[in-house]
ZATIMAR-127433 format. One line per 2 residues: for each residue x, y, z of N, C-alpha, C, O. Coordinates in nm, 4 decimals, decimal comma. Example, Ala and Ser with C-alpha at 12.3 -4.5 7.8 and 13.67 -1.06 7.14 Angstrom:
2
1,3190 -0,5690 0,7800 1,2300 -0,4500 0,7800 1,3200 -0,3300 0,7800 1,4236 -0,3319 0,8465  1,2850 -0,2250 0,7080 1,3670 -0,1060 0,7140 1,2900 0,0030 0,7870 1,3409 0,1138 0,8039
END
This chain:
230
0,0737 -0,1191 -0,0146 -0,0054 0,0385 -0,0154 0,0921 0,1135 0,0401 0,0528 0,2280 0,0176  0,1761 0,1201 0,0879 0,2750 0,2245 0,1022 0,3474 0,2473 -0,0436 0,3414 0,3554 -0,1021
0,3953 0,1676 -0,0795 0,4455 0,1828 -0,2321 0,4004 0,2480 -0,2865 0,4530 0,3590 -0,2938  0,2557 0,2193 -0,3708 0,1167 0,2591 -0,4489 0,1299 0,3993 -0,3979 0,1963 0,4801 -0,4628
0,0715 0,4335 -0,2869 0,1158 0,5831 -0,2320 0,1811 0,6412 -0,3212 0,1365 0,6988 -0,4204  0,3113 0,6251 -0,2820 0,4326 0,6625 -0,3303 0,4272 0,7072 -0,4646 0,4475 0,8228 -0,5017
0,3973 0,6049 -0,5391 0,3965 0,6204 -0,6914 0,2913 0,6995 -0,7263 0,2967 0,7800 -0,8193  0,1941 0,6813 -0,6562 0,0661 0,7843 -0,6899 0,1659 0,9187 -0,6997 0,2282 0,9739 -0,7903
0,1448 0,9426 -0,5442 0,2137 1,0934 -0,5491 0,3271 1,1338 -0,6429 0,3334 1,2488 -0,6863  0,4042 1,0532 -0,6702 0,4988 1,0739 -0,7412 0,4529 1,1299 -0,8928 0,5034 1,2285 -0,9465
0,3423 1,0432 -0,9533 0,2715 1,1288 -1,0093 0,2815 1,2644 -1,1102 0,3113 1,2929 -1,2262  0,2218 1,3471 -0,9469 0,2149 1,5003 -0,9646 0,3270 1,5850 -0,8718 0,3084 1,7012 -0,8359
0,4476 1,5053 -0,8393 0,5466 1,5595 -0,7373 0,6425 1,4729 -0,7732 0,6996 1,4164 -0,6799  0,6833 1,4413 -0,9061 0,7937 1,3833 -0,8971 0,9479 1,4576 -0,8725 0,9584 1,5794 -0,8872
1,0474 1,3863 -0,8400 1,1078 1,3946 -0,7655 1,2386 1,3932 -0,8735 1,2671 1,2873 -0,9294  1,3004 1,4911 -0,8944 1,4187 1,4609 -0,9759 1,5595 1,4967 -0,9467 1,5798 1,5906 -0,8697
1,6646 1,4292 -1,0024 1,7876 1,3914 -0,9949 1,8487 1,5023 -1,0314 1,8400 1,5703 -1,1337  1,9334 1,5157 -0,9019 2,0587 1,6571 -0,8373 2,1247 1,7260 -0,9734 2,1349 1,8293 -1,0394
2,1626 1,5810 -0,9619 2,2661 1,5695 -1,0973 2,2485 1,6813 -1,2329 2,3088 1,7864 -1,2545  2,1323 1,6068 -1,3188 2,1370 1,6172 -1,4440 1,9349 1,6735 -1,4432 1,8798 1,7245 -1,5407
1,8793 1,6498 -1,3351 1,7313 1,7283 -1,3759 1,6200 1,5834 -1,4232 1,4989 1,6052 -1,4286  1,6424 1,5248 -1,4362 1,5567 1,4325 -1,5254 1,4626 1,3473 -1,3673 1,4979 1,3277 -1,2510
1,3844 1,3291 -1,4149 1,3040 1,2158 -1,2849 1,3686 1,1373 -1,2617 1,4298 1,0761 -1,3492  1,3782 1,1104 -1,1311 1,3591 0,9646 -1,0541 1,2514 0,8634 -1,0769 1,1310 0,8882 -1,0827
1,3240 0,7149 -1,0925 1,2298 0,6487 -1,0990 1,2457 0,5403 -0,9668 1,3436 0,5472 -0,8925  1,1502 0,4522 -0,9498 1,1526 0,3443 -0,7911 1,3113 0,3591 -0,7686 1,3873 0,3495 -0,8650
1,3509 0,3787 -0,6605 1,4296 0,2966 -0,6079 1,5782 0,4013 -0,5854 1,6743 0,3967 -0,5086  1,5380 0,4869 -0,6896 1,6113 0,5996 -0,7009 1,6742 0,7218 -0,6030 1,6183 0,8270 -0,6340
1,7628 0,7401 -0,5055 1,7268 0,8451 -0,4528 1,8621 0,9975 -0,4388 1,9792 0,9980 -0,4007  1,7916 1,0821 -0,4785 1,8551 1,2005 -0,4898 1,8885 1,1857 -0,6634 1,8461 1,2441 -0,7631
1,9522 1,1145 -0,6477 2,0592 1,0743 -0,8077 1,9743 0,9623 -0,9094 1,8900 0,8748 -0,8896  2,0284 1,0037 -0,9990 1,9371 0,8907 -1,0790 2,0342 0,7743 -1,1231 2,1384 0,8304 -1,0890
2,0721 0,6650 -1,1690 2,1426 0,5483 -1,2369 2,2457 0,6073 -1,2801 2,3548 0,6274 -1,2267  2,2063 0,6334 -1,3778 2,3178 0,6911 -1,4803 2,3634 0,7963 -1,4487 2,4468 0,8138 -1,5375
2,3711 0,9244 -1,3508 2,4609 0,9826 -1,3178 2,4893 0,9530 -1,1621 2,5340 1,0575 -1,1148  2,4829 0,8688 -1,0788 2,5482 0,7764 -0,9960 2,6886 0,7071 -1,0188 2,7968 0,7177 -0,9611
2,6284 0,6058 -1,1631 2,7844 0,5746 -1,1773 2,8785 0,6643 -1,2796 2,9927 0,6288 -1,3088  2,8240 0,7710 -1,3249 2,9196 0,8690 -1,3925 3,0324 0,9342 -1,2653 3,1412 0,9833 -1,2954
2,9816 0,9231 -1,1219 3,0357 1,0084 -1,0467 3,2512 0,9573 -0,9982 3,3057 0,8673 -0,9343  3,2786 1,0280 -1,0438 3,4481 0,9817 -1,0679 3,4623 0,9563 -0,8892 3,4730 1,0447 -0,8042
3,4581 0,7970 -0,8660 3,5270 0,8187 -0,7458 3,6660 0,7564 -0,7276 3,7133 0,6763 -0,8082  3,7514 0,8133 -0,5762 3,9213 0,7572 -0,6202 3,9615 0,6911 -0,5362 4,0794 0,6831 -0,5019
3,8790 0,6395 -0,4948 3,9068 0,4640 -0,4337 3,9802 0,5014 -0,3601 4,0762 0,4267 -0,3790  4,0128 0,5839 -0,2662 4,1456 0,5996 -0,1966 4,1316 0,5184 -0,0627 4,2222 0,4609 -0,0023
4,0005 0,5259 -0,0300 3,9436 0,4774 0,1210 4,0803 0,2872 0,1196 4,1327 0,2453 0,2228  4,0967 0,2268 -0,0057 4,1233 0,1123 -0,0282 4,2910 0,0898 -0,0409 4,3476 -0,0181 -0,0586
4,3676 0,2531 -0,0237 4,4902 0,2685 -0,0800 4,4971 0,3447 0,0655 4,4499 0,4540 0,0966  4,5897 0,2275 0,1632 4,6862 0,2808 0,2519 4,7763 0,4632 0,2179 4,7666 0,5682 0,2815
4,8396 0,4362 0,1192 4,9449 0,5060 0,0571 4,8815 0,6284 -0,0610 4,9521 0,6546 -0,1583  4,7804 0,6807 -0,0482 4,7745 0,7157 -0,1783 4,7411 0,9129 -0,1949 4,7710 0,9820 -0,0975
4,7098 0,9483 -0,2604 4,8045 1,1126 -0,2895 4,7653 1,2179 -0,1867 4,8328 1,3171 -0,1591  4,6025 1,1711 -0,1126 4,6338 1,2928 -0,0269 4,6995 1,2676 0,0707 4,7495 1,3730 0,1100
4,7290 1,1815 0,1355 4,7620 1,1063 0,2239 4,9321 1,2205 0,2467 4,9657 1,2762 0,3512  5,0302 1,2240 0,0720 5,1020 1,2822 0,0927 5,0641 1,4991 0,1099 5,1507 1,5763 0,1511
4,9768 1,5270 0,0832 4,9236 1,6171 0,1460 4,9565 1,6592 0,2745 5,0018 1,7707 0,3004  4,9354 1,5761 0,3504 4,9520 1,6020 0,4911 5,1112 1,5070 0,5567 5,1349 1,4647 0,6698
5,1785 1,5025 0,4538 5,3302 1,4072 0,5178 5,4364 1,5313 0,5535 5,4516 1,6323 0,4848  5,5025 1,5007 0,6712 5,5843 1,6099 0,7037 5,5066 1,7633 0,7759 5,5679 1,8700 0,7745
5,3549 1,7488 0,8405 5,2443 1,8775 0,8523 5,2131 1,8182 0,9562 5,2427 1,8753 1,0611  5,1436 1,6848 0,9641 5,0738 1,6352 1,0557 5,0197 1,4741 1,0704 4,9305 1,4444 0,9910
5,0485 1,4056 1,1303 5,0711 1,2644 1,1658 4,9119 1,2555 1,1682 4,8605 1,3040 1,2690  4,8118 1,1924 1,0576 4,7411 1,1236 1,0321 4,7489 0,9775 1,0527 4,8541 0,9155 1,0681
4,6096 0,9183 1,0518 4,6210 0,7184 1,0880 4,5927 0,7479 0,9054 4,6850 0,7322 0,8254  4,4640 0,7879 0,8653 4,4725 0,7542 0,7408 4,3898 0,8695 0,6458 4,3398 0,9508 0,7236
4,3694 0,8920 0,5540 4,2935 1,0164 0,4822 4,2264 0,9377 0,3174 4,2813 0,8511 0,2492  4,1311 0,9875 0,3005 4,0327 0,9178 0,1992 3,9214 1,0520 0,1779 3,8724 1,1331 0,2565
3,9099 1,0298 0,0317 3,7720 1,1330 -0,0097 3,7121 1,0062 -0,1215 3,7744 0,9075 -0,1609  3,5616 1,0507 -0,1573 3,4961 0,9552 -0,2258 3,5092 0,9804 -0,3261 3,5279 0,8720 -0,3814
3,5165 1,1146 -0,4541 3,4502 1,1785 -0,5128 3,6031 1,2905 -0,5252 3,6597 1,3628 -0,4432  3,6326 1,2521 -0,6970 3,7473 1,3215 -0,7245 3,6429 1,5372 -0,7461 3,5216 1,5412 -0,7670
3,6827 1,6003 -0,7402 3,5937 1,7411 -0,7496 3,6636 1,8470 -0,8923 3,7721 1,8892 -0,9323  3,5947 1,8488 -0,9093 3,6211 1,9697 -1,0499 3,5164 2,0717 -1,0795 3,3957 2,0550 -1,0619
3,5731 2,1772 -1,1256 3,5118 2,2707 -1,1678 3,3594 2,2877 -1,2585 3,4015 2,3571 -1,3511  3,2479 2,2723 -1,2807 3,1644 2,2104 -1,3264 3,1355 2,1221 -1,3782 3,0842 2,0972 -1,4873
3,1787 2,0538 -1,2753 3,1288 1,8901 -1,2284 2,9740 1,8671 -1,2065 2,8958 1,9614 -1,1945  2,9399 1,7487 -1,2028 2,8416 1,7185 -1,1543 2,8279 1,7355 -0,9627 2,7404 1,7903 -0,8957
2,9578 1,6608 -0,9194 3,0063 1,6884 -0,7990 3,0062 1,7930 -0,7293 3,0158 1,8000 -0,6068  2,9929 1,8978 -0,8230 3,0546 2,0768 -0,7343 2,9144 2,1093 -0,7677 2,8521 2,2045 -0,7206
2,8633 2,0111 -0,8645 2,7257 2,1225 -0,8250 2,6148 1,9840 -0,7163 2,4998 1,9893 -0,6725  2,6853 1,9139 -0,7121 2,5739 1,8153 -0,5418 2,6233 1,8809 -0,4349 2,5626 1,8954 -0,3288
2,7519 1,9289 -0,4638 2,8279 1,9935 -0,3260 2,7722 2,1697 -0,3091 2,7852 2,2428 -0,2110  2,7330 2,1885 -0,3915 2,7481 2,3315 -0,4436 2,5441 2,3554 -0,3694 2,4925 2,4440 -0,3012
2,5056 2,2641 -0,4127 2,3373 2,2459 -0,3148 2,2998 2,2094 -0,2299 2,1910 2,2431 -0,1831  2,4144 2,0883 -0,1568 2,4203 2,0355 -0,0303 2,4896 2,1721 0,0586 2,4460 2,1941 0,1716
2,5929 2,2560 0,0037 2,5941 2,3734 0,0786 2,5174 2,4848 0,1456 2,4880 2,4994 0,2642  2,4901 2,5666 0,0299 2,4136 2,6738 -0,0212 2,2336 2,6501 -0,0636 2,1548 2,7447 -0,0614
2,1957 2,5172 -0,0978 2,1108 2,5205 -0,1201 1,9924 2,4537 -0,0299 1,8735 2,4572 -0,0617  2,0299 2,4092 0,0556 1,9463 2,3519 0,2073 1,9323 2,1994 0,1165 1,8140 2,1660 0,1223
1,9879 2,1298 0,0613 1,9880 2,0212 0,0090 2,0526 1,8914 0,0481 2,1221 1,8065 -0,0076  1,9748 1,9213 0,2266 2,0217 1,8019 0,3239 2,0282 1,6909 0,2911 2,1161 1,6256 0,3474
1,9507 1,6268 0,1992 1,9473 1,4821 0,1576 2,0391 1,4171 0,0999 2,0519 1,2953 0,1119  2,1344 1,5109 0,0115 2,2395 1,4946 -0,1258 2,3366 1,4685 0,0261 2,4200 1,3824 -0,0022
2,3491 1,5011 0,1353 2,4606 1,4879 0,2697 2,4457 1,3516 0,2919 2,5392 1,2722 0,2813  2,2903 1,3099 0,3335 2,2685 1,1730 0,4606 2,3427 1,1109 0,3288 2,4624 1,0824 0,3326
2,2698 1,0938 0,2224 2,2461 1,0017 0,1050 2,4242 0,9268 0,0797 2,4837 0,8222 0,1058  2,4546 1,0779 0,0039 2,6318 1,0378 -0,0014 2,7136 1,0411 0,1083 2,8357 1,0273 0,1004
2,6364 1,0634 0,2392 2,7495 0,9916 0,2948 2,7070 0,8895 0,3726 2,7730 0,8827 0,4763  2,5983 0,7839 0,3603 2,5887 0,7051 0,4234 2,6366 0,5771 0,2665 2,6718 0,4640 0,2998
2,6334 0,6001 0,1630 2,7066 0,5083 0,0684 2,8506 0,5192 0,0794 2,9238 0,4238 0,0532  2,9186 0,6965 0,1389 3,0641 0,6661 0,1739 3,0821 0,6151 0,2467 3,1842 0,5463 0,2481
2,9776 0,6169 0,3733 3,0024 0,5204 0,5025 3,0267 0,4287 0,4649 3,1456 0,4044 0,4855  2,9419 0,3004 0,3801 3,0004 0,1718 0,3141 3,1339 0,1707 0,2747 3,1932 0,0637 0,2889
3,1881 0,2553 0,2333 3,2834 0,2220 0,1572 3,3932 0,1619 0,2305 3,4533 0,0545 0,2266  3,4007 0,3149 0,3281 3,4356 0,2779 0,4604 3,4977 0,1775 0,5441 3,6081 0,1424 0,5856
3,3652 0,1453 0,5498 3,4107 -0,0408 0,6121 3,4213 -0,1474 0,5805 3,3640 -0,2498 0,6178  3,5492 -0,1156 0,4583 3,5878 -0,2020 0,3337 3,8131 -0,2051 0,3852 3,9033 -0,2756 0,3400
3,8147 -0,0681 0,5154 3,8783 -0,0420 0,5385 3,9037 -0,0652 0,7127 3,8199 -0,0172 0,7890  3,9672 -0,1056 0,7424 4,0042 -0,1966 0,8899 4,0285 -0,1066 0,9375 3,9625 -0,0956 1,0409
4,1112 -0,0019 0,9157 4,1653 0,1763 1,0105 4,0183 0,2569 0,9997 3,9864 0,3303 1,0933  3,9477 0,2451 0,9077 3,8359 0,3553 0,9387 3,7030 0,2431 1,0429 3,6262 0,2873 1,1284
3,7127 0,1235 1,0056 3,6076 0,0658 1,0974 3,6334 0,0593 1,2534 3,5606 0,0185 1,3439  3,7503 0,1085 1,2547 3,8603 0,1186 1,3838 3,7926 0,2684 1,4529 3,7708 0,2893 1,5722
3,7829 0,3053 1,4068 3,7122 0,4668 1,4435 3,6508 0,4712 1,5746 3,5536 0,3959 1,5801  3,6799 0,5486 1,7077 3,6138 0,5654 1,8057 3,4944 0,6741 1,7767 3,3822 0,6304 1,8020
3,5011 0,8195 1,7239 3,4425 0,8917 1,7433 3,4114 0,9832 1,5954 3,5177 1,0134 1,5412  3,3101 1,0239 1,5338 3,3273 1,0776 1,3940 3,3245 1,2775 1,4805 3,2721 1,3303 1,5786
3,4035 1,3150 1,3806 3,3504 1,4870 1,4198 3,3508 1,5617 1,3022 3,4516 1,5602 1,2316  3,2972 1,5972 1,2850 3,2610 1,6899 1,1575 3,3242 1,8314 1,1720 3,3023 1,9081 1,2658
3,4156 1,8577 1,0527 3,4936 1,9899 1,0988 3,3534 2,1002 1,1268 3,2514 2,1059 1,0581  3,3864 2,1805 1,2471 3,2283 2,2684 1,2477 3,2669 2,4006 1,2044 3,3852 2,4320 1,1909
3,1500 2,4956 1,1775 3,1628 2,6232 1,1166 3,1290 2,6921 1,2472 3,0681 2,6376 1,3393  3,1787 2,8306 1,2472 3,1472 2,8831 1,3406 3,0248 2,9754 1,3751 2,9709 3,0394 1,2848
2,9713 2,9846 1,5319 2,8553 2,9893 1,5331 2,7570 3,0958 1,4184 2,6454 3,0761 1,3703  2,8453 3,2025 1,4035 2,7562 3,2967 1,2631 2,7781 3,2516 1,1733 2,6956 3,2429 1,0823
2,8547 3,2230 1,1693 2,7889 3,0953 0,9405 2,7058 3,0023 0,9918 2,6131 2,9704 0,9174  2,7132 2,9342 1,1274 2,6095 2,7929 1,0907 2,4669 2,8708 1,1627 2,3609 2,8113 1,1435
2,4632 2,9617 1,2196 2,3626 3,0455 1,2122 2,3089 3,1040 1,0820 2,1860 3,1121 1,0826  2,3654 3,1450 0,9753 2,3456 3,2645 0,9022 2,2879 3,0885 0,7999 2,1700 3,0711 0,7689
2,3535 3,0274 0,7803 2,3119 2,9182 0,6731 2,2240 2,8217 0,7034 2,1507 2,7689 0,6199  2,2280 2,7821 0,8744 2,0732 2,7265 0,9257 2,1544 2,5898 0,9737 2,1234 2,5495 1,0858
2,2731 2,5005 0,8883 2,2818 2,3873 0,9179 2,4629 2,3843 0,8451 2,5057 2,4583 0,7565  2,5452 2,2645 0,9252 2,6357 2,2637 0,8887 2,6979 2,1361 0,7743 2,6958 2,0136 0,7863
2,7361 2,1981 0,6952 2,6725 2,0436 0,6041 2,7928 1,9434 0,6540 2,7453 1,8305 0,6654  2,9458 1,9465 0,6908 2,9925 1,7980 0,6913 2,9515 1,7583 0,8049 3,0079 1,6536 0,8369
2,8298 1,8196 0,9303 2,7104 1,7338 0,9978 2,6354 1,6682 0,9514 2,6054 1,5530 0,9830  2,5926 1,7364 0,8655 2,5014 1,6251 0,7442 2,5495 1,4984 0,7179 2,4918 1,3918 0,7393
2,7009 1,5237 0,6520 2,7648 1,4362 0,5959 2,8127 1,3172 0,6558 2,8004 1,2129 0,5915  2,8622 1,3147 0,7613 2,8656 1,2833 0,8758 2,7642 1,1878 0,9577 2,7818 1,0790 1,0127
2,6501 1,2721 0,9439 2,5076 1,1824 1,0001 2,4550 1,0712 0,8842 2,3949 0,9664 0,9078  2,4802 1,1048 0,8009 2,5069 0,9547 0,6720 2,6035 0,8893 0,6896 2,5760 0,7700 0,6767
2,7367 0,9121 0,7202 2,8283 0,7982 0,7340 2,7952 0,7165 0,8926 2,7930 0,5965 0,9197  2,7778 0,8073 0,9570 2,7648 0,7402 1,1169 2,5866 0,6136 1,0722 2,5665 0,5153 1,1435
2,5159 0,6381 0,9865 2,4470 0,5685 0,9971 2,5490 0,3971 0,8929 2,5309 0,2763 0,8778  2,6263 0,4797 0,8610 2,7057 0,2867 0,8139 2,8133 0,2234 0,9158 2,8421 0,1054 0,9357
2,8657 0,3485 0,9768 2,9597 0,3055 1,0668 2,9164 0,2573 1,2040 2,9556 0,1674 1,2784  2,8415 0,3302 1,2092 2,6993 0,2962 1,3394 2,8540 0,3393 1,4853 2,8751 0,2572 1,5746
2,9190 0,4436 1,4786 2,9748 0,5640 1,5808 2,9256 0,6393 1,5684 2,8706 0,6910 1,4711  2,9436 0,6812 1,7515 2,8773 0,8641 1,7350 2,9662 0,9356 1,7077 3,0879 0,9241 1,6931
2,8452 1,0651 1,6974 2,8962 1,1885 1,6479 2,9273 1,2948 1,7557 2,8264 1,3302 1,8168  3,0080 1,3367 1,7826 3,0230 1,4636 1,8480 3,0280 1,6212 1,7896 3,1162 1,6882 1,7359
2,9234 1,6398 1,8180 2,9296 1,8297 1,7674 2,9448 1,8745 1,8617 2,9753 1,9847 1,8162  2,9511 1,8875 1,9637 2,9638 1,9878 2,0754 3,1334 1,9850 2,1691 3,1652 2,0681 2,2542
3,2008 1,8936 2,1333 3,3271 1,9200 2,2345 3,4477 1,9739 2,1686 3,5443 2,0123 2,2344  3,4413 1,9790 1,9719 3,4736 2,0561 1,9743 3,4195 2,1454 1,8634 3,3296 2,1344 1,7800
3,5487 2,2785 1,9089 3,4169 2,3556 1,8203 3,5263 2,5376 1,7003 3,6196 2,6051 1,7436  3,4880 2,5450 1,6240 3,5764 2,6748 1,5618 3,5250 2,7419 1,6156 3,4027 2,7490 1,6038
3,6018 2,8312 1,7090 3,6145 2,9777 1,8498 3,6082 3,0906 1,7245 3,5021 3,1359 1,6815  3,7378 3,1263 1,6758 3,7563 3,2529 1,4931 3,6821 3,1926 1,3964 3,6683 3,0838 1,3405
3,6450 3,2890 1,3974 3,5521 3,3008 1,2718 3,6732 3,3456 1,1446 3,7792 3,3958 1,1820  3,6479 3,3236 1,0001 3,7317 3,3293 0,8949 3,6811 3,3416 0,7868 3,5735 3,2851 0,7671
3,7419 3,4183 0,6838 3,7008 3,4608 0,6052 3,7104 3,3497 0,5048 3,7594 3,2434 0,5431  3,6543 3,3661 0,3342 3,6721 3,2931 0,2875 3,7861 3,2076 0,2426 3,8877 3,2701 0,2123
3,7900 3,0849 0,2328 3,9031 3,0146 0,1943 3,9558 3,0758 -0,0198 4,0649 3,1087 -0,0665  3,8590 3,0675 -0,0663 3,8433 3,0243 -0,2533 3,9384 3,0673 -0,2808 4,0160 2,9849 -0,3294
3,9822 3,1868 -0,2713 4,0683 3,2602 -0,3815 4,2411 3,3031 -0,2950 4,3178 3,3897 -0,3371  4,2624 3,2268 -0,1870 4,3793 3,2618 -0,1159 4,4911 3,1427 -0,0779 4,4630 3,0395 -0,0170
4,6241 3,1800 -0,1272 4,7326 3,0625 -0,1603 4,7559 3,0217 -0,0672 4,7031 3,0862 0,0234  4,8345 2,9089 -0,0219 4,8153 2,8146 0,0207 4,8607 2,8388 0,1565 4,7906 2,7936 0,2470
4,9705 2,9052 0,1868 5,0629 2,9500 0,2775 4,9158 3,0390 0,3147 4,8565 2,9901 0,4109  4,8637 3,1340 0,2672 4,7476 3,2313 0,3230 4,6221 3,1533 0,4032 4,5605 3,1968 0,5005
4,5979 2,9958 0,3182 4,4960 2,9502 0,3987 4,5416 2,8588 0,5219 4,4651 2,7992 0,5977  4,6607 2,8594 0,5261 4,7351 2,7679 0,6855 4,7278 2,9083 0,7400 4,6404 2,8936 0,8254
4,7648 3,0387 0,7456 4,7567 3,1218 0,8406 4,6172 3,1679 0,8191 4,5958 3,2504 0,9079  4,5566 3,1603 0,7760 4,3897 3,1890 0,8164 4,3480 3,0667 0,8646 4,2337 3,0286 0,8392
4,4128 3,0088 0,9212 4,3125 2,8889 0,9771 4,4074 2,8210 1,1164 4,3845 2,7104 1,1655  4,4969 2,8995 1,1548 4,5880 2,8552 1,2152 4,5555 2,8941 1,3674 4,5433 3,0151 1,3869
4,5432 2,8281 1,4538 4,5030 2,8305 1,6002 4,3174 2,8388 1,5932 4,2568 2,8633 1,6975  4,2559 2,8204 1,4880 4,1086 2,8426 1,5034 4,0351 2,7370 1,5721 3,9247 2,7799 1,6057
4,0507 2,6343 1,6006 3,9846 2,5631 1,6809 4,0353 2,5050 1,7969 4,1531 2,4910 1,8299  3,8963 2,4612 1,8762 3,9698 2,4779 2,0419 3,8850 2,3163 2,1072 3,7809 2,2971 2,0443
3,8966 2,2687 2,1541 3,8391 2,1417 2,2472 3,8311 2,1936 2,3441 3,9238 2,2436 2,4079  3,6475 2,1887 2,3890 3,5763 2,2061 2,5160 3,6463 2,0978 2,6407 3,7061 2,1230 2,7453
3,6008 1,9475 2,5633 3,6083 1,8294 2,6674 3,6935 1,7410 2,5901 3,6686 1,6816 2,4852  3,8151 1,7435 2,6722 3,9421 1,6836 2,5911 3,8893 1,5574 2,6967 3,7976 1,5184 2,6245
3,8849 1,4978 2,7752 3,9061 1,3749 2,8555 3,7340 1,3027 2,7512 3,7067 1,1833 2,7386  3,6624 1,4049 2,7031 3,5991 1,2686 2,5999 3,6743 1,2427 2,4583 3,6114 1,1788 2,3741
3,7928 1,2840 2,4298 3,8842 1,2072 2,3297 3,9994 1,1761 2,3546 4,0876 1,1678 2,2691  4,0175 1,1494 2,5047 4,1829 1,0219 2,5201 4,1534 0,9226 2,4680 4,0410 0,8723 2,4679
4,2783 0,8691 2,4020 4,2748 0,7499 2,3843 4,2003 0,7029 2,2698 4,1955 0,5837 2,2393  4,1273 0,8187 2,1896 4,0365 0,7408 2,1074 4,1005 0,7574 1,9414 4,2051 0,8216 1,9310
4,0573 0,7179 1,8540 4,0271 0,7339 1,7323 3,9725 0,7871 1,6533 3,8819 0,7317 1,5910  4,0246 0,9601 1,6217 3,8511 1,0287 1,5413 3,8242 1,0154 1,4081 3,9371 0,9945 1,3635
3,7532 1,0137 1,3198 3,7196 1,0324 1,2375 3,6756 1,1668 1,1661 3,5568 1,1959 1,1528  3,7750 1,2435 1,1230 3,7300 1,4212 1,1293 3,6250 1,4292 0,9683 3,6576 1,3795 0,8605
3,5241 1,4903 0,9921 3,4841 1,4422 0,8249 3,4972 1,5960 0,7745 3,5301 1,6887 0,8485  3,4660 1,6081 0,6362 3,4938 1,7535 0,5840 3,4160 1,7056 0,5055 3,3554 1,5992 0,5178
3,4084 1,8351 0,3557 3,2936 1,8026 0,2750 3,4578 1,8064 0,1423 3,5159 1,7130 0,0871  3,4774 1,9305 0,1372 3,6101 1,9147 0,0261 3,6746 1,9349 0,0824 3,6657 2,0041 0,1837
3,7907 1,8684 0,0278 3,9849 1,8912 0,0661 4,0596 1,9311 -0,0393 4,1052 1,8520 -0,1219  4,0801 2,0842 -0,0431 4,1577 2,1092 -0,1403 4,2941 2,1587 -0,1519 4,3571 2,1723 -0,2567
4,3380 2,1874 -0,0186 4,4696 2,1940 -0,0044 4,5571 2,1415 0,1583 4,6723 2,1356 0,2013  4,3713 2,1023 0,2211 4,4112 2,0457 0,3428 4,4576 2,1708 0,4853 4,4738 2,1297 0,6002
4,4667 2,2625 0,4625 4,4627 2,3956 0,5840 4,3743 2,3446 0,6581 4,4184 2,2682 0,7439  4,2715 2,3589 0,6555 4,1516 2,3828 0,7945 4,1407 2,2393 0,8072 4,0663 2,2263 0,9044
4,1725 2,1202 0,7645 4,2047 1,9905 0,8030 4,3178 1,9975 0,8997 4,2840 1,9914 1,0179  4,4349 2,0081 0,8763 4,6015 2,0018 0,9132 4,5643 2,0951 1,0566 4,5862 2,0345 1,1615
4,5298 2,1852 1,0651 4,4522 2,2925 1,1605 4,3831 2,2311 1,2862 4,4322 2,2603 1,3953  4,2701 2,1460 1,2821 4,1648 2,0663 1,3637 4,2334 1,9490 1,3733 4,2318 1,9021 1,4871
4,3126 1,8656 1,2653 4,3878 1,7415 1,3202 4,5143 1,7896 1,4465 4,5291 1,7402 1,5583  4,5844 1,8888 1,3886 4,6858 1,9720 1,5084 4,6358 1,9786 1,6198 4,7153 1,9689 1,7132
4,4936 1,9967 1,6521 4,4394 2,0494 1,7927 4,3598 1,9321 1,8835 4,3586 1,8925 2,0001  4,3068 1,9078 1,7800 4,3459 1,7028 1,8389 4,3508 1,6696 1,8995 4,2887 1,6276 1,9972
4,5070 1,6850 1,8223 4,6447 1,5772 1,8590 4,7155 1,6090 1,9919 4,7728 1,5212 2,0563  4,7091 1,7480 2,0337 4,6895 1,7485 2,1563 4,6659 1,7189 2,2460 4,7286 1,7567 2,3450
4,5567 1,6315 2,2514 4,4901 1,5261 2,3513 4,5664 1,4279 2,3499 4,6131 1,3851 2,2444  4,6006 1,3587 2,5037 4,6717 1,2499 2,4974 4,6188 1,1415 2,4652 4,5121 1,1030 2,5131
4,7175 1,0491 2,3407 4,7125 0,9324 2,2809 4,5578 0,9276 2,1820 4,4686 0,8490 2,1502  4,5923 1,0429 2,1663 4,4724 1,0274 2,0617 4,5267 1,0298 1,8953 4,6455 1,0496 1,8699
4,4392 1,0104 1,8030 4,4435 0,9304 1,6643 4,3376 1,0233 1,5644 4,2370 1,0782 1,6093  4,3592 1,0266 1,4914 4,3095 1,0759 1,4050 4,3290 1,0786 1,1960 4,4236 1,1101 1,1238
4,1644 1,0208 1,1612 4,2220 0,9815 1,0512 4,0796 1,0992 0,9861 3,9845 1,1340 1,0561  4,1032 1,1440 0,8307 4,0109 1,2142 0,7861 3,9244 1,1302 0,6361 3,9643 1,0529 0,5491
3,8119 1,1851 0,6620 3,7164 1,1590 0,5141 3,6432 1,2596 0,5103 3,6000 1,3211 0,6078  3,6230 1,2849 0,3860 3,5908 1,4185 0,2491 3,5083 1,3431 0,1825 3,5129 1,2205 0,1721
3,4109 1,4362 0,1243 3,2763 1,3562 0,0910 3,3342 1,3520 -0,0884 3,2976 1,2669 -0,1695  3,4829 1,5286 -0,1335 3,5318 1,4958 -0,2585 3,6729 1,5758 -0,2178 3,7069 1,6222 -0,1090
3,7348 1,5746 -0,3328 3,8817 1,6012 -0,2900 3,9172 1,6990 -0,4532 3,8469 1,6765 -0,5517  4,0092 1,7825 -0,4577 4,0232 1,8840 -0,5725 4,0787 1,7692 -0,6431 4,1290 1,6803 -0,5744
4,0771 1,7578 -0,7680 4,1730 1,6632 -0,8558 4,2835 1,6708 -0,8609 4,3225 1,7809 -0,9000  4,3981 1,5631 -0,8261 4,5064 1,6122 -0,7783 4,6359 1,5456 -0,9140 4,7556 1,5724 -0,9035
END
């Protein structure tokens, strides 16, 4: 009966693919099957040493780094991230976060995490946007990994300008010492999985990781929905 009702509703209120705009059919969610299989996956979660690891080499110690998709200007991934980040389409983050989480289960390092932490937004920016897109992605990942999410113990206490047009050094300078741990005991001895939407230079994640590694016996891994093409 539920299926019949949903099919009837879809006749009058069709759901469209967020990537190409075509009508979705039964069992498709957020994106049509054609667009889904066309998305440029990295499969970095299966590579202990991948190109993203070298972005942090010599800067900060991480257990593992991965991203689900390659991000290119004008691509479907850019369009999807834009809709998640600025258009309020949270279902994109939940759906792709879950699919990403299923991928992470294929790697024992990511299976061993104790807690998931989305990169926090400054309260002013979160209030303006209404939500943190990294938290939405983390919720999807959490559904697959079944690990707790902590959005209260790690905060961004300095508001920074946009990173888009900054050089790599200026990005690092702009993000240095912007994070703070509120309750360090909750992270002691834990393997933390940091979540973000897109990784470019990695300066924000580097700053966050450095702050978390000040806590005794912590380990940090990083997982982002997309990464700039390397």
